[in-house]
N, C-alpha and C positions, 0 to 999 in steps of 0.2 A: 065554484068557487070563480069569483071576479079577478079578470085580467088585470095585471099592475104592468104599466110602462115601466122600462127600466130608466131608471135615474142616469141623469149627464154623469153625474159622478162614476157609477159603475160601469157603465160604458167607457167610460174614460179610462178607468183601471184596467179592463177587459183589453181595450185596445194596447194599454201600453204593455200588459203583460205578453201579447202576442207578438208585439212588436220584438221584445226584449229576446223572447225565445226564435224570433227569425234570425235576428243577428246574431245570437249565441251560436247555431247551428251553423252560420257560414262563417265565424270567425276561423275554423283549422282547414276551410276547404282548401286543397291545393291550387288556387288559381289566381290570374292577376286581380289588381282592385278592380276594374271596369268590370271583370265578369262577377265578382263578389256583387258588386252593387245591382247588376242585372238578375243575379239569384234571388237577393233578397227582394229586389223589386217585385220578381215574379210570385215569390212566396207569399208576400204581403197580399197581393193583388188577388190571389187564390185562396190562400190557408184562411189568411186573417179576416178576411172579408166575411168568408163563409161562417166562420168561426162565432163572430160577433154578431152576424143576422140569428145563428142558431141561440146564442145568448140571449138574445133580444125575445125571440118566439119563446124561449122556455123561461122566461121571466114571467112574460104576459100570459103564460098559461096555469103558471103555478101560486101566483099571487093575487091578494085584493089588490082590486083597482084603486089607485093613488092619481090625484089629479097632480099631472106634471106643472111644473111650476114656470113661469114665463119669466124672461130676462130679468124684467126689472125687479121679481119679489127673490131671485135667489140671492144668497149672501154671496160677499164678495170669492170667496174660493172655489164654489160649486159653481158660479158664474163664470168664473176664467177656466175652469175645467170643462165645463159644456161648451163654451165659445172655443177653446182650443181645439175640441174634438172637431166640432163643426165646421170651423175655419181650416182644418187641416185634413179632413178625412180622407179627402179625394186625393191630397197629393200622398199621401202615405198607401192608401188602397190600390190607386189606379195611376202608374207613370203617365204623365200626362202624354196625350200626344201632341205631334209638332203641328202646325197650323198648315205645312205644306200637305199632311197626310190626311188631312180634312177636306180637299177637293171636292169630292164627290158629294158631301154633305150639301145640305141646301144652302148655308151660310157658314163660311170658315170659321168666322168670330161669334157664333151664334153661342156654343157653350163656354163655359169658363171655369176654373178649375174647380168651382165650387155651386155649379148649376143647380144642385137641389136641396142647397141647403137654406136652413131658415135665415131671415135678416138678424143680425148681431144690433141690438138697441143699446146703447151705453149712454153715460150722462151726456148732456149739451156742454158744449165747450163754455158757454155762459154759465152753467153752474159750477165745473170745474174752476173758472178762476175766480168766481165768487167765493166758492169753499175754500180754493188753497192761499186765498187774500187772509183768512182766519188763522191759518197756522203760522205758529211762532216763527219755525227755524226756516230760512229760505233756501236752504239746500233741501230740506224736507217738500219743501212747495215744487222745487224743479223734479224730485221724483216723481211725485205725484202728477205732474204735468205728463213727462214722459212716460210714466205707465198708461195714462189716457190714450196718450198720442199712440200707442203700440198695442192697446187690445184687440184681441184678447190672449194676445203673448205676452207674456210674464217678463220683466225686466232682467230677472237673473238667468233666464232661458237665453234671451234674447243677448245678453253680453258675452255669456258663457260658449253659446253655439252658434251665432250668428255674426255677431259685431266682428268685423275685420277679417271674415273668414268665406264668407259666402252671400249671393243675393237671399232675399227673400219677400214674397207676396202676402200680404194680409188682406182679405176679402170678407167684405162686412155685409153685402147685397142692402146695404141701408145707405141712400145717396145723400143724405142729411146729416152723415155722423158728424163732418167737418164744419156742417154749417156754423156762419158767423167768423170762420177764420178769416175769408176774403171770398167776393164773388164778381162775377161779371160788373154786375149795377156798379159795386166800387171801383173796378177797374175802369169801366167807361168814364165814371166821375173824376178818376185821377187822370186819363188821359186827355179830359174836354179841360180840366185846369192844369195840368202841366204839360201837355203835348207830346207825354212819353210813346215809344214805340208801343208794340206789342211782347217785347219780350221787356218787362219789368224789372229794371234792377232797384235792389236796395228797397223793397215795399216798405219797409218799418220805417222809412223816411217818411211816408206817407198815411201808413195805416197803423193807430193806436194797437189794436187789438194783435196785429204780427207782430210790432216791436214788443208786447207785453210777452208774447210767448215766447220770442227770442230771449228776451233779457232773463226769463226763467230758466227756459233748458241750457243758457250759456253756465249755469253754477253747476249743474249735474256735470258738464262735459270738462269742464276745467278750460275752457277754449271758447274762443268767440263762434257766436252761432249767427248765420247769415241764410238770407232768402232770397230767390229770385221767383217770380211768377212769369208763366207763359199760358199765353190766349192764343189757340192755333185753330182756326176754320177746320171745317168736316172736310176730309179727303185730302189733306194736304201733309207733305214729308216734313218734319222736324229737321235738327241738325244731324249731320252725319255721323256714323259711327265714330265714338272717341271714348277715351277715358278720363276721369277727373281725379285731383288731388284731394278731394274732400270724401267724409262719408256723408251719403246722399240720400233724403227721406223724400219721396215723391210723392205728396199728400193729393190725391184725387177730389178736387173740389166740384167740378161739374163736367157734365157730357162723359165722354171716356177717351182712353189713348191703347192704342197697341204698342208693345213693347218685346225689343229682343236684349237679352242681356247674354253678354258672352265671356266664357272665360280671359284671364288675362293670357297672351301669347307666348310668355315665357317667365321665369322664375324673377328676371329682374323687372318685372311689369307689375308684381304685386306688390300693393302697399306703395305707389310711388312717391316722389318728392315734387312732381311736377305734372302739369294735364299734358294729354296726349295731342299731336295734330289729329284731323280728319283721317280714318282709313277709308280703303276700298273694300267693298266686299268680299274679295278673292285673301284678303289678308287676315279675315278676321274669324272665318272658317262657319261653323254651325252653331247656333246660341244653346246655351245650356239652360235658359229661361226664355219662354216664350208667351205671352199673356197679355190679356185685355183688361187694363187696369181701370174700370169705373167709379163713379162719384161714391166716397165715401171710405174707399180701399187706400192702401199705401203699400208702397213698392220701396224696399231699401237694397241698394247695393254699396260694396267696400268701394275704397278707393281703387284703380286699376283694374275695374271691371268694365269692358267696352259694352255700352250701350247706345240704343238709338231707338227713337217714338217717331210714330206716326199716327194721325187721325184716320177715324175710320169713316166711310162716305155720307153715315146717316146720323153723326154727331159732332159738334164740337167739342172741344178741350181744355179746361182751364185747372191747371194744378200749380203748386207752389212746391217749389223743392226747397227745404232746410239743410243746412248744409253744415258740417263742423270738424274738427280735427286737422284744419289744413297746418302743415309745418308743426304737428305735434308729436312727434316721434322722437326717439332714444338719440337718433342722430343729430335731430335739430337742437338737442340739449348739448350733446358733445360738441357740435360746433360752435357752441359758447365757451364749453368749459375747457376743451384742451388747448386752444391758443392761451388761455390766462394759465392753467398750469403749467405750462412751457416756460412762459414768461417770468413765473414764481422760482423753477426749478433752475433755469438759467441765473438766477440773481443769486440764490441760497445753495447751490450746490456747485463745485469747482470742478466735477466731471464733464458737468455739460457745457463748459466755459473751456474746456482743452481743444488743441486744435486738431483738425484732421490730419492721418496721415499725409506724410507728403506727397509719395508716389501713388494715392489711391486710384486716382485717375486709368491708371497702367491696368488694374484688374478690375475695377468694378464699371459701371454701365452697361446698356445693353450690346453694345459690341463684344464685351467681355464678360456675357452671362453663363457662357458655355466652357469657358477656361477653366483649366484644373489647376489652380492657385491656392495654395492653404490659405492665402490671406485673404481670399473671399470669404471664408467660412469664419474667419475672424472678426472680418468687419461687421458680416452681418449678427453673429452673436452681440458684439457690442452694441449695434444698433437696436436689438431685440431687448438686451439687459436695461439699456437706458428708457426704452418705451415701458420697460414693466416699472422702473424706478420712478417714472413719471407720474404713476397712478397715485404716489405719495404726496402730490403736490397740489392736488386738484381741489380747488376751492368751490366743493358742490353746490354748497348752500346759496355763494353769491351766484352761480352759474344760474340754480333754480331761481335766485330774485329776480335775476335778469328777464327769465322768462315770464314771472309773476308782473313784472312792470309791463311789458309786450303787452299782456293779457290784458291788465285793467287800462291800458291806450285801446286796444281794439275793442273792447266790449261795450256792450249799450248800456245807456243808463238805466238803471229800474224804473218801471211805472208804479207809483206809489199807490197803495190801498187808501182807503178811505181813512181809515186806523191810523195808518201810517202818517197821513198828512195830521190828522187831527193831535197826534201825541210828536210833531217834529216842529222844526222852526217854520216849516211851511204852513203850520196852523195856529201858530204862535201870533202874538202881539208885538209884531217888528215894523221897524222902517228899513224900506230897502231903497239900494241906490245903484243903480248900473248892474242889477242883478245879482248883488249883494248886501248882507244884513248890515244895515248903518247903527242901527240902535235895538238892543234886544232887551226888551221891559220885562223879563221873567226873574223870579226868583227859586233859586236853587239852595235846597236845603241839605244838611249831612243825609237824611233819611231817605232824599228822593232818589227814587229808583229809576235806575238808565239801562241801555245796552245800544249797541251799533245797530243803525237799520237794515242793515243785511250781512250775510255771513261775510261774502267776498268783497265788501263795497269799499274797503282799504287795506293798507300793507305797508308796513315801516320798509326803509330800506337806508343802507348808509351809504354814504356818498362823499366818499375822502374823509373829513373830519366833521362833516356834519352829517344829520340825519333828518331823512324827509319823510313826510307821511304821503303817499300817492292814493289817489281814490279815483271812483269812477262816475260819481252822482254826476258831475257836471258835463260829461262827455256828451257829443254831439248826436243825434239818431243817423246822422251820413257819416260813413267812414272815414277817420281820421280827419274830419274837417277842422277839430280843435287839436291843439297842443297837448300833450299829456298835464293833468292836473295834479298839483302837490304842493306843499307848503312844509316849510323848515319846522322840527318840533327840538325843542328844548332837550337836551339828554336827560335831565332830572326827572322829565314826565314819559319818558319811553315807556317805564315800568306798568306805570299806569295805562297807558294805551295798551299794551302787549296785554294788560290783565282783562281789558274790556274786548278785543279781540278773541282771545279764549275763553271768554266766559259767556259768549255766544251762544245757543240764544236766549240764555237767563239773564235776567235783569239784576242789576247788582245796585247797591247803594252808593251814595256819591262818596260817604264816609270810607267804603273798605277799598278806596282805588290807594294802592301803596303810596304816598305821600305823607311828609311829615304833619304838614299845615293842614287845616282843614279848607284856608284861604285858598291855597294852590289846587288843592281837589275841585275845588267849584271853578275855580280859573279853567283848568281843563275842560270839564264838564260843558261849560261854556263856551268854549273855542269850538270844542266838535260839535255842539249843538248848532251853533253859529253856521258852522260848515253842511248842515244837515245830515251829518254823518252819526247823529245819534237821537233815540228817541225814548221818551219817558214812558213809565207804567200808564201815568195819568197825565192828561192833559196839565201843563205848569199855569202857574198861578202868576198873575202879573204883578209886577212890583208896584 
């Protein structure tokens, strides 16, 4: 009987089963969390590895030979299972040696976490950007691009197990995986033309590809996506150890770089609001992750995780750091919400306007904190009751709108696909003056099908007695170079704009807009089309 190689999915399922058994056996152990982790690692290293190898040998000896498909011919699910196992097998089976512990080896950096693995060959960035340009829903485009960015790890596993929790390295053994995103050649050209330093801030202002990638990803995060590019000569040290206030994706484009990542030093430094100063080595202890990131690999670490990188003697490093989620926490929302809630409560509830006790200085304050006075507890109970009552006055939707307004100002304008250009004002027969449409020579009919350009391109806001539509289409590629873009909307047109926002990504006919007269419906469509916020299903016909 001919031998059959175990399929990637069989290997993956077997690995998964043994992982679960190892973890289950250690759940009830009477030991510390550190000891549990050590036992799990030892169990995985010995039993798990040996049983998987036994399974493979048994499969080969009992089954007909079957050609193992390569990465390109695998369907998406099987490809992800195989790639996940290939890229994570060494982490699961063999606890990583620290680089200090490899001093006796020929080269301390010779072995990576996945030194015996096959290259992971995924789709090119060019093909991904071309493909997602054909997807109707711009949020679905963001999902697809992020899926490619972190392949072979699935987004569901990433956001459930890794996001904001721990650092993670994705190795591919494919230096060309991120080809086309950025390069030393492009960097040199920018340096020559603009005189920038070797730390290139805001590369999206110079590179259309980076601009396109970030403008798509920001829809996934619901938060501005930024980037910096770092070109480091061989054998040099990067920045001193520090942590940042953003979620960081280190994408290695050329060469390689040695990274050390450290646990936050205390609970207060998990998911911090602000970046840290530089630390000394004595302040940060031992790294929890020490790796060499090579071209085509991705390293992720959450905000608050201390990190430092240095170049090896034999290679330069070019990497781009994509970041997001700065000041995008519950706390940042409450900073907007609570002052507004207090203002409303004071205006509407007389209890918040009642005067403080005449003598509260005599029993409240730090100097009186240990005084046994019953009036202290009465005072504390009163304050706690008012705080609970404050929740009834929270203008939550208004606070979220303020965050959304900030986001629309922060984010990049979209890079239009060829289809979007052809079906928007940018491909129509119009006359422009100072960057604005002067004459729109288009004929809209009741049956003309329209929709918004992108999902998050515009949003309605109440501003006192007026209603404004804020949008990001005309934003600058340079952060906050321009003022927020908006225009006032007639109140009778709000329902129609809301209808268009909520209908995305479906096309709707002009006569389906909730207005009384067709002339008003056409007027709204023309206004939004002239602003570049609408596209038609088919290129419009000139009048």
